[in-house]
C-alpha positions in Angstrom: 154.8 7.4 104.4 157.7 7.7 106.7 157.5 7.9 110.5 157.3 11.7 110.4 154.3 11.6 108.0 156.3 12.7 105.1 155.4 11.3 101.7 158.1 9.6 99.6 159.2 12.1 96.9 158.9 11.0 93.3 161.3 13.0 91.1 159.1 12.6 88.1 156.1 14.3 90.0 156.3 17.9 88.8 153.5 18.9 91.1 155.5 18.3 94.3 158.1 20.4 96.1 159.6 20.7 99.5 159.1 23.1 102.4 162.6 24.6 102.6 162.0 27.2 105.3 159.6 28.5 107.9 159.6 32.1 109.3 157.3 34.3 111.4 157.2 37.7 113.2 155.4 38.3 116.4 154.3 41.9 115.7 154.5 44.4 112.8 158.0 45.3 111.7 159.6 42.9 114.2 162.6 40.8 113.0 161.7 37.5 111.4 162.3 34.3 113.4 163.1 31.1 111.5 161.8 27.8 112.7 162.2 24.1 111.9 158.6 23.2 112.8 155.3 25.1 113.5 151.6 24.6 114.0 149.3 26.1 111.5 145.6 26.7 112.5 142.5 28.1 110.9 142.1 30.6 113.7 145.6 31.9 113.9 147.5 30.9 110.8 151.2 30.2 111.6 151.5 29.9 115.4 153.2 33.1 116.8 152.9 35.1 113.6 150.9 38.3 114.1 149.4 38.4 110.6 147.6 35.0 110.7 144.7 35.7 113.0 141.3 35.6 111.4 140.2 38.8 113.3 136.6 37.7 113.2 136.3 37.1 109.5 137.8 34.9 106.8 141.3 36.4 106.5 142.9 35.8 103.1 146.5 36.5 104.1 147.0 34.0 106.9 150.1 32.3 105.5 152.4 33.7 102.8 154.6 31.6 100.5 157.5 32.3 98.2 159.4 30.1 95.8 163.1 29.8 96.3 163.7 30.1 92.6 161.7 33.4 92.4 163.5 34.9 95.4 166.9 34.0 93.8 165.8 35.4 90.4 164.8 38.7 92.1 168.2 38.8 94.0 170.1 38.1 90.8 168.3 41.0 89.1 169.5 43.4 91.8 172.9 41.8 92.2 172.6 41.0 95.9 172.5 38.1 98.3 169.8 38.4 101.0 168.4 35.7 103.3 165.0 34.5 102.1 163.2 35.4 105.4 164.0 39.1 104.8 161.2 38.8 102.2 159.0 38.4 105.3 157.2 35.4 103.8 156.2 32.6 106.1 157.0 29.6 104.0 159.9 29.0 101.5 159.0 26.5 98.8 161.6 24.7 96.8 161.1 22.7 93.6 157.4 23.6 93.0 155.9 26.3 90.8 153.2 27.7 93.0 149.8 28.0 91.4 149.0 31.6 90.3 145.3 31.3 90.7 143.0 32.0 93.7 141.3 28.8 94.8 144.3 26.5 94.1 145.0 24.3 97.1 148.3 23.0 98.5 148.9 20.2 100.9 152.0 20.5 103.1 153.1 17.4 104.9 150.3 15.1 106.0 147.7 17.5 107.4 147.9 21.1 106.4 146.0 22.4 103.4 146.3 26.1 102.3 144.2 27.8 99.6 145.8 30.4 97.5 143.9 33.7 97.8 146.0 36.2 95.9 149.4 37.4 94.9 151.6 38.8 97.6 152.4 42.4 96.5 155.9 43.5 97.4 155.9 46.5 99.6 158.2 49.5 100.2 160.1 47.4 102.9 161.7 45.5 99.9 162.9 48.8 98.4 164.3 49.9 101.7 166.1 46.5 102.0 167.7 46.9 98.6 167.0 49.5 95.8 165.3 47.8 92.9 164.1 44.7 94.9 160.5 45.7 94.9 160.5 46.0 91.1 162.4 42.7 90.8 159.6 41.0 92.8 156.7 42.3 90.7 156.8 40.1 87.5 154.8 36.8 87.4 153.9 36.5 91.1 157.6 36.5 92.0 156.8 38.2 95.3 154.9 35.0 96.4 151.3 34.0 97.2 148.9 34.7 100.1 146.8 31.9 101.4 144.2 31.0 104.0 144.2 27.8 106.1 141.7 25.2 105.1 143.0 22.2 107.2 145.3 22.7 110.2 148.2 20.7 111.5 152.0 20.9 112.1 154.5 21.4 109.3 158.3 21.1 109.4 161.2 21.9 107.1 161.5 19.0 104.7 157.8 18.3 104.4 156.6 17.7 100.9 154.2 20.1 99.3 151.8 19.1 96.5 149.1 20.9 94.5 145.8 19.3 95.3 143.5 21.4 93.2 143.7 24.3 90.8 
């Protein structure tokens, strides 16, 4: 491990990727804020993100993830270039095919573990952003994945992501 707790990346390891972006919004429909680093907790999800709080029960949409390749494929289908955070996902994953099965676990950096709970369904906001984008995000979990926090910690752009269990 390096000083920042990052794990050395092995190009041959297909089950590893990189955290390429972090974004949050403080209240519904507010603009997304991109970050380089953020705490993720079991009680609140991504610090400062309105959607992550448990609200007294296990909340299965604490942290949302999207693959860079899936976002780019959707944009290609609609012929547009739009910043990834406009998808309103919390974490942008690069170089890793996210598991498409509830119960699969991802480790981000040294400490954070997220459990995939379900597919993130694209909403009407995507259609308002660009006609056809909602439909372009529908196939094969292209809209991303929802997760709940299993182990908390701090993540930063550049941290490695690996699948720990499927």
